[in-house]
MITIKE-457602 format. One line per field, with one value per residue (C-alpha): residue number from 1; residue in one letter; z, y negated, x. Coordinates in nm, 3 decimals. Layout:
BEGIN
papa <- c(NUM ...)
tido <- c(A ...)
c3 <- c(Z ...)
c2 <- c(Y ...)
c1 <- c(X ...)
% end
This chain:
BEGIN
papa <- c(1 2 3 4 5 6 7 8 9 10 11 12 13 14 15 16 17 18 19 20 21 22 23 24 25 26 27 28 29 30 31 32 33 34 35 36 37 38 39 40 41 42 43 44 45 46 47 48 49 50 51 52 53 54 55 56 57 58 59 60 61 62 63 64 65 66 67 68 69 70 71 72 73 74 75 76 77 78 79 80 81 82 83 84 85 86 87 88 89 90 91 92 93 94 95 96 97 98 99 100 101 102 103 104 105 106 107 108 109 110 111 112 113 114 115 116 117 118 119 120 121 122 123 124 125 126 127 128 129 130 131 132 133 134 135 136 137 138 139 140 141 142 143 144 145 146 147 148 149 150 151 152 153 154 155 156 157 158 159 160 161 162 163 164 165 166 167 168 169 170 171 172 173 174 175 176 177 178 179 180 181 182 183 184 185 186 187 188 189 190 191 192 193 194 195 196 197 198 199 200 201 202 203 204 205 206 207 208 209 210 211 212 213 214 215 216 217 218 219 220 221 222 223 224 225 226 227 228 229 230 231 232 233 234 235 236 237 238 239 240 241 242 243 244 245 246 247 248 249 250 251 252 253 254 255 256 257 258 259 260 261 262 263 264 265 266 267 268 269 270 271 272 273 274 275 276 277 278 279 280 281 282 283 284 285 286 287 288 289 290 291 292 293 294 295 296 297 298 299 300 301 302 303 304 305 306 307 308 309 310 311 312 313 314 315 316 317 318 319 320 321 322 323 324 325 326 327 328 329 330 331 332 333 334 335 336 337 338 339 340 341 342 343 344 345 346 347 348 349 350 351 352 353 354 355 356 357 358 359 360 361 362 363 364 365 366 367 368 369 370 371 372 373 374 375 376 377 378 379 380 381 382 383 384 385 386 387 388 389 390 391 392 393 394 395 396 397 398 399 400 401 402 403 404 405 406 407 408 409 410 411 412 413 414 415 416 417 418 419 420 421 422 423 424 425 426 427 428 429 430 431 432 433 434 435 436 437 438 439 440 441 442 443 444 445 446 447 448 449 450 451 452 453 454 455 456 457 458 459 460 461 462 463 464 465 466 467 468 469 470 471 472 473 474 475 476 477)
tido <- c(X X X X X X X X X X X X X X X X X X X X X X X X X X X X X X X X X X X X X X X X X X X X X X X X X X X X X X X X X X X X X X X X X X X X X X X X X X X X X X X X X X X X X X X X X X X X X X X X X X X X X X X X X X X X X X X X X X X X X X X X X X X X X X X X X X X X X X X X X X X X X X X X X X X X X X X X X X X X X X X X X X X X X X X X X X X X X X X X X X X X X X X X X X X X X X X X X X X X X X X X X X X X X X X X X X X X X X X X X X X X X X X X X X X X X X X X X X X X X X X X X X X X X X X X X X X X X X X X X X X X X X X X X X X X X X X X X X X X X X X X X X X X X X X X X X X X X X X X X X X X X X X X X X X X X X X X X X X X X X X X X X X X X X X X X X X X X X X X X X X X X X X X X X X X X X X X X X X X X X X X X X X X X X X X X X X X X X X X X X X X X X X X X X X X X X X X X X X X X X X X X X X X X X X X X X X X X X X X X X X X X X X X X X X X X X X X X X X X X X X X X X X X X X X X X X X X X X X X X X X X X X X X X X X X X X X X X X X X X)
c3 <- c(7.252 7.029 6.748 6.575 6.261 6.107 6.039 5.900 6.089 6.003 6.146 5.809 5.793 5.510 5.650 5.371 5.136 4.768 4.659 4.313 4.283 3.938 3.838 3.980 4.041 4.316 4.453 4.344 4.514 4.858 4.835 4.760 5.052 5.295 5.195 5.219 5.567 5.663 5.571 5.228 4.944 4.698 4.322 4.129 3.759 3.528 3.156 3.104 3.137 3.084 3.278 3.552 3.595 3.619 3.891 4.087 4.046 4.178 4.493 4.555 4.480 4.738 4.995 4.882 4.658 4.322 4.021 3.668 3.414 3.066 3.143 3.300 3.144 3.303 3.641 3.855 3.987 4.328 4.332 4.608 4.583 4.334 4.447 4.147 4.081 3.975 3.611 3.509 3.308 3.418 3.088 3.133 3.059 3.409 3.563 3.325 3.437 3.802 3.777 3.604 3.890 4.159 4.276 4.439 4.296 4.527 4.460 4.688 4.848 4.926 5.080 5.295 5.406 5.506 5.697 5.916 6.287 6.527 6.622 6.263 6.163 5.965 5.602 5.442 5.074 4.756 4.390 4.069 3.720 3.822 4.142 4.361 4.471 4.546 4.742 4.950 5.028 5.126 5.343 5.519 5.582 5.734 5.951 6.078 6.153 6.361 6.573 6.419 6.333 5.963 5.628 5.262 5.118 4.836 4.471 4.580 4.654 4.999 4.962 5.179 5.268 5.412 5.609 5.748 5.841 5.947 6.306 6.309 6.456 6.287 6.398 6.039 5.686 5.383 5.102 4.727 4.525 4.149 3.950 3.894 4.268 4.345 4.085 4.283 4.633 4.699 5.080 5.146 5.366 5.427 5.715 5.448 5.080 4.789 4.413 4.281 3.918 3.637 3.278 3.019 3.107 3.110 2.902 2.732 3.076 3.199 2.867 2.894 3.070 3.267 3.400 3.481 3.677 3.858 3.977 4.098 4.279 4.482 4.706 4.860 4.952 5.327 5.412 5.770 5.795 5.461 5.086 4.936 4.579 4.327 4.284 3.937 3.827 3.854 3.781 4.118 4.300 4.106 4.242 4.595 4.531 4.408 4.698 4.982 5.289 5.663 5.839 5.903 5.637 5.468 5.114 5.131 4.824 4.740 4.500 4.377 4.430 4.741 4.929 5.010 5.338 5.358 5.123 5.136 4.899 4.840 4.949 4.882 4.860 5.169 5.188 5.404 5.556 5.570 5.631 5.964 6.164 6.399 6.222 5.873 5.732 5.883 5.975 5.796 5.930 5.771 5.700 5.502 5.245 4.877 4.898 5.145 4.858 4.653 4.363 4.382 4.043 4.036 4.013 4.299 4.516 4.443 4.561 4.881 4.946 4.900 5.138 5.389 5.367 5.447 5.732 5.877 5.850 6.075 6.327 6.246 6.364 6.118 6.220 6.115 5.764 5.728 5.886 5.683 5.352 5.432 5.515 5.199 4.914 4.582 4.402 4.100 3.755 3.884 3.760 3.896 3.824 3.671 3.597 3.448 3.138 2.973 3.146 3.042 3.307 3.230 3.398 3.415 3.433 3.275 3.504 3.285 3.093 2.980 2.838 3.164 3.350 3.065 3.052 3.421 3.371 3.065 3.254 3.518 3.289 3.065 2.772 2.697 2.460 2.500 2.460 2.402 2.256 2.320 2.334 2.316 2.461 2.246 2.354 2.131 2.162 2.010 2.339 2.508 2.227 2.193 2.566 2.582 2.251 2.408 2.625 2.343 2.197 2.026 2.034 1.999 1.927 2.003 2.018 1.832 1.829 1.783 1.455 1.653 1.844 1.529 1.357 1.657 1.656 1.285 1.354 1.671 1.686 1.326 1.403 1.665 1.530 1.556 1.540 1.461 1.572 1.391 1.607 1.905 1.979 2.314 2.191 2.098 2.424 2.401 2.047 2.172 2.447 2.203 1.965 2.256 2.356 2.000 2.011 2.362 2.468 2.809 3.038 2.868 3.019 2.841 2.969 2.935 2.979 2.720 2.752 2.654 2.805 2.776 2.683 2.312 2.391 2.764 3.028 3.224 3.285 3.542 3.280 3.040 3.304 3.389 3.021 3.007 3.322 3.192 2.862 3.042 3.258 2.940 2.806 3.127 3.116)
c2 <- c(6.880 6.925 7.174 7.109 6.977 6.666 6.402 6.051 5.741 5.810 6.164 6.343 6.639 6.679 6.999 7.260 7.034 7.056 6.698 6.594 6.271 6.113 5.944 5.892 5.543 5.286 5.400 5.765 5.881 5.727 5.864 6.214 6.201 6.069 6.335 6.608 6.483 6.509 6.877 6.852 7.086 6.820 6.849 6.547 6.521 6.275 6.198 6.129 6.364 6.129 6.136 5.904 6.113 6.432 6.280 6.165 6.507 6.679 6.465 6.554 6.922 6.933 6.841 7.124 6.911 7.059 6.835 6.886 6.661 6.591 6.688 6.420 6.548 6.889 6.911 7.147 7.450 7.404 7.023 6.880 6.514 6.298 6.001 5.791 5.518 5.190 5.192 5.510 5.415 5.539 5.720 5.954 6.319 6.411 6.185 6.303 6.660 6.554 6.383 6.688 6.904 6.669 6.575 6.233 5.990 5.745 5.489 5.433 5.138 5.357 5.614 5.345 5.220 5.573 5.624 5.317 5.385 5.276 4.960 4.873 4.512 4.353 4.260 3.916 4.011 3.814 3.890 3.692 3.677 3.438 3.306 3.617 3.659 3.291 3.267 3.577 3.450 3.110 3.287 3.492 3.179 3.001 3.302 3.321 2.947 3.022 3.267 3.584 3.902 3.952 4.058 3.992 4.336 4.517 4.452 4.239 4.460 4.599 4.877 4.879 5.240 5.130 4.850 5.078 5.368 5.181 5.134 4.758 4.644 4.356 4.121 4.077 4.164 3.934 4.176 4.118 4.351 4.391 4.485 4.828 4.884 4.761 4.997 5.295 5.152 5.192 5.196 4.891 4.634 4.313 4.070 3.797 3.788 3.549 3.574 3.289 3.283 3.507 3.507 3.783 4.010 4.385 4.439 4.737 4.904 4.804 4.826 4.496 4.161 4.271 4.579 4.374 4.119 4.393 4.551 4.212 4.162 4.481 4.277 4.103 4.425 4.451 4.122 4.022 3.651 3.473 3.529 3.258 3.148 2.888 2.607 2.535 2.898 2.988 3.355 3.386 3.244 3.482 3.773 3.646 3.634 3.994 4.130 4.336 4.174 4.200 3.989 3.637 3.645 3.305 3.186 2.937 2.735 2.562 2.269 2.016 1.752 1.620 1.918 1.967 2.135 2.493 2.402 2.307 2.038 1.730 1.372 1.092 1.329 1.529 1.892 1.892 2.154 2.108 2.478 2.574 2.263 2.164 1.982 2.035 1.810 1.510 1.617 1.724 1.845 1.727 2.027 1.907 1.657 1.750 1.679 1.969 2.209 2.324 2.262 2.023 2.128 2.143 2.520 2.560 2.321 2.549 2.845 2.657 2.577 2.944 3.054 2.790 2.904 3.264 3.158 2.929 3.215 3.410 3.125 2.968 2.604 2.317 2.245 2.599 2.534 2.231 2.400 2.718 2.533 2.330 2.647 2.827 2.868 2.992 3.291 3.238 3.185 3.020 2.658 2.637 2.322 2.437 2.106 1.758 1.705 1.361 1.257 1.571 1.814 2.186 2.404 2.785 2.937 3.268 3.427 3.261 3.585 3.514 3.219 3.134 3.095 2.898 2.662 2.579 2.520 2.298 2.090 2.002 1.782 1.483 1.521 1.870 2.056 2.402 2.726 3.005 3.351 3.719 4.006 3.872 4.185 4.118 3.753 3.469 3.117 2.875 2.767 2.729 2.513 2.302 2.222 2.155 1.975 1.628 1.722 1.860 1.666 1.977 2.358 2.624 2.973 3.302 3.667 3.931 3.763 3.401 3.379 3.392 3.079 2.910 2.963 2.822 2.518 2.465 2.464 2.254 2.052 2.015 1.697 1.865 1.970 2.346 2.542 2.910 3.117 3.448 3.616 3.854 3.882 3.785 3.431 3.364 3.187 2.957 2.869 2.803 2.572 2.388 2.333 2.214 1.967 1.832 1.775 1.623 1.262 1.116 1.158 1.477 1.826 2.132 2.405 2.779 2.902 3.179 3.281 3.628 3.930 3.957 4.317 4.256 4.072 4.112 4.385 4.170 3.810 3.771 3.844 3.603 3.329 3.402 3.366 3.030 2.902 3.018 2.839 2.519 2.532 2.569 2.252 2.068 2.182)
c1 <- c(4.798 4.490 4.440 4.772 4.602 4.755 4.492 4.476 4.361 3.997 3.998 4.031 4.265 4.515 4.662 4.662 4.462 4.554 4.628 4.742 4.940 4.911 5.233 5.580 5.721 5.700 5.364 5.341 5.659 5.577 5.221 5.351 5.595 5.332 5.079 5.344 5.431 5.064 5.065 4.902 4.998 5.112 5.150 5.277 5.191 5.361 5.328 5.696 5.991 6.284 6.608 6.478 6.163 6.367 6.586 6.279 6.120 6.434 6.424 6.059 6.107 6.388 6.122 5.894 5.667 5.562 5.622 5.485 5.659 5.529 5.169 4.955 4.634 4.575 4.402 4.611 4.422 4.267 4.293 4.070 4.179 4.369 4.580 4.677 4.930 4.764 4.871 4.692 4.382 4.039 3.979 4.276 4.183 4.305 4.040 3.770 3.843 3.846 3.508 3.362 3.492 3.361 3.711 3.754 4.011 4.189 4.457 4.755 4.573 4.271 4.505 4.665 4.323 4.218 4.545 4.504 4.505 4.229 4.425 4.516 4.576 4.291 4.353 4.330 4.315 4.385 4.321 4.276 4.420 4.698 4.852 4.811 5.171 5.227 4.902 4.976 5.326 5.185 4.927 5.193 5.398 5.096 5.008 5.367 5.361 5.051 5.251 5.106 5.296 5.229 5.374 5.296 5.220 5.042 5.112 5.404 5.705 5.619 5.362 5.052 5.138 5.472 5.305 5.033 5.258 5.572 5.683 5.623 5.293 5.113 4.835 4.714 4.831 4.833 4.750 4.784 4.560 4.553 4.245 4.405 4.442 4.091 3.943 4.073 3.999 3.625 3.647 3.865 3.689 3.883 3.839 3.825 3.921 3.975 3.936 4.151 4.037 3.916 4.041 4.070 4.362 4.431 4.116 4.282 4.291 3.945 3.763 3.576 3.577 3.271 3.451 3.761 3.555 3.364 3.690 3.815 3.485 3.536 3.765 3.460 3.277 3.225 3.400 3.336 3.416 3.477 3.455 3.678 3.604 3.723 3.468 3.611 3.564 3.196 3.266 3.440 3.136 2.912 3.118 3.055 2.681 2.686 2.893 2.750 2.909 2.861 2.601 2.734 3.007 3.031 3.105 3.394 3.494 3.820 3.843 4.098 3.831 3.662 3.514 3.148 3.050 3.187 3.472 3.838 3.961 4.175 4.105 4.356 4.652 4.552 4.435 4.123 3.893 3.515 3.449 3.604 3.519 3.238 2.953 3.094 2.820 2.999 3.352 3.668 4.002 4.327 4.551 4.854 4.975 4.980 5.354 5.385 5.306 5.606 5.571 5.271 5.130 4.747 4.720 4.967 4.766 4.467 4.676 4.759 4.391 4.295 4.571 4.464 4.101 4.193 4.420 4.153 3.902 4.137 4.145 4.481 4.510 4.546 4.906 5.008 4.875 5.100 5.402 5.353 5.326 5.636 5.830 5.720 5.969 5.821 5.970 6.189 6.037 5.719 5.726 6.080 6.281 6.610 6.784 6.756 6.968 6.981 6.660 6.470 6.339 6.376 6.111 6.112 5.763 5.853 5.591 5.323 5.270 4.912 4.720 4.543 4.873 5.030 4.731 4.773 5.145 5.097 4.840 5.100 5.315 5.243 5.483 5.612 5.837 5.690 5.887 5.635 5.588 5.650 5.400 5.045 4.877 4.570 4.535 4.424 4.564 4.312 4.157 4.496 4.637 4.322 4.323 4.696 4.759 4.759 5.057 5.275 5.568 5.704 5.697 5.967 5.833 6.008 5.911 5.715 5.372 5.481 5.285 4.959 5.059 5.191 4.856 4.666 4.895 4.828 4.454 4.445 4.770 4.890 5.085 5.306 5.650 5.708 6.034 5.981 6.283 6.299 6.560 6.561 6.934 7.089 7.154 6.792 6.703 7.004 6.898 6.543 6.667 6.896 6.603 6.387 6.660 6.663 6.284 6.277 6.322 6.402 6.102 5.984 5.964 6.099 5.871 5.919 5.559 5.544 5.174 5.300 5.468 5.846 5.918 5.976 6.301 6.366 6.335 6.088 5.983 6.264 6.531 6.360 6.363 6.725 6.818 6.639 6.812 7.150 7.089 6.990 7.303 7.507 7.346 7.425 7.786)
% end
């Protein structure tokens, strides 16, 4: 029967340990419950004390968990470990106090990693500024097509904690990890991992581009089989070079061009593998047609190649790559075709919440009426507009920071007609779509790729995309 102590998968005991959980929400509440179940003395601290927080606190307190609302700065007495939700910034006073007291700080992903059992499924991990969710879902689809028990987990809806501690047994996990999660996950060691791309994002949280990139690069630490990088984005390869990996781990590139040895790429409309084949100097393995990728936009083909590389690193056969890509259906609001109206295609890429994502979306179409704007989050738009100007037939601007885009258009695309909509009411998106229809001609694409966050006008990017689709359907009617 043993000593009666409750321990995690790595032999560490939480019985009677004073653990502070920083933040409520989708990861803090499960972490608090798990730790409480392991016998820890759990205190949850939370900045907010609104009605939702009070209801969540009441549920936890009913289990015997202590909750302190409205004070996320004070380190509770006796704290031996902090487990934080991903959104809490590293410079929080709570963490400053913890470091001064020699208290470790883990994220929920680190906790999940430590709680893995001895027969735990290996992780195939994905990060990057854009494309993470799609790539992880593609990867899971390919793994399933290869007959493996798997799930897409992480920063994607299903928490890693739930996957690790649930009753279902997996052969391998496809894990999406954000830079926030990686910052607080020093022990995670993936079987293989990919950094899809790097562009300025969340710099207010990380403090600098260098710190942001370094946190992304943590995903390569300790990789056993493959570190997958983007040939077109040298910064991702640099992170591979800097990583401390296990002996024999290989650098595997993906490219939209013809692949060199140890790369996956595209030849004559076919996705091919020159990395996981015999005599890769001379041979290549066909994996799938470009037409098997939905949608076949360049940045989505790159996602498919990264997913294929990770799956091939895990030993999945070529046929499973093709079958998995064919079976994959992308989430809503990711370059989703809404309708054709009078010969004009209407595309919803509301998920393009930063300039890097919008640039990839704009590059996928020849002649575009672009609907853009929202909360810029400190971004600048000169480079985006300069690169995309040749595709623009017209622009409709919405949202709080639309002036920043308007000024960039005046500098880099002065000949492109611009409609500046100064309204934030519920009819604003319909007005934007009507203006876009007026600017568009048959053969054009009206593209919602805002390059900005949505919260100035909408609850989230999903609601923004829904409003766009509804407006387009109204046009069609």
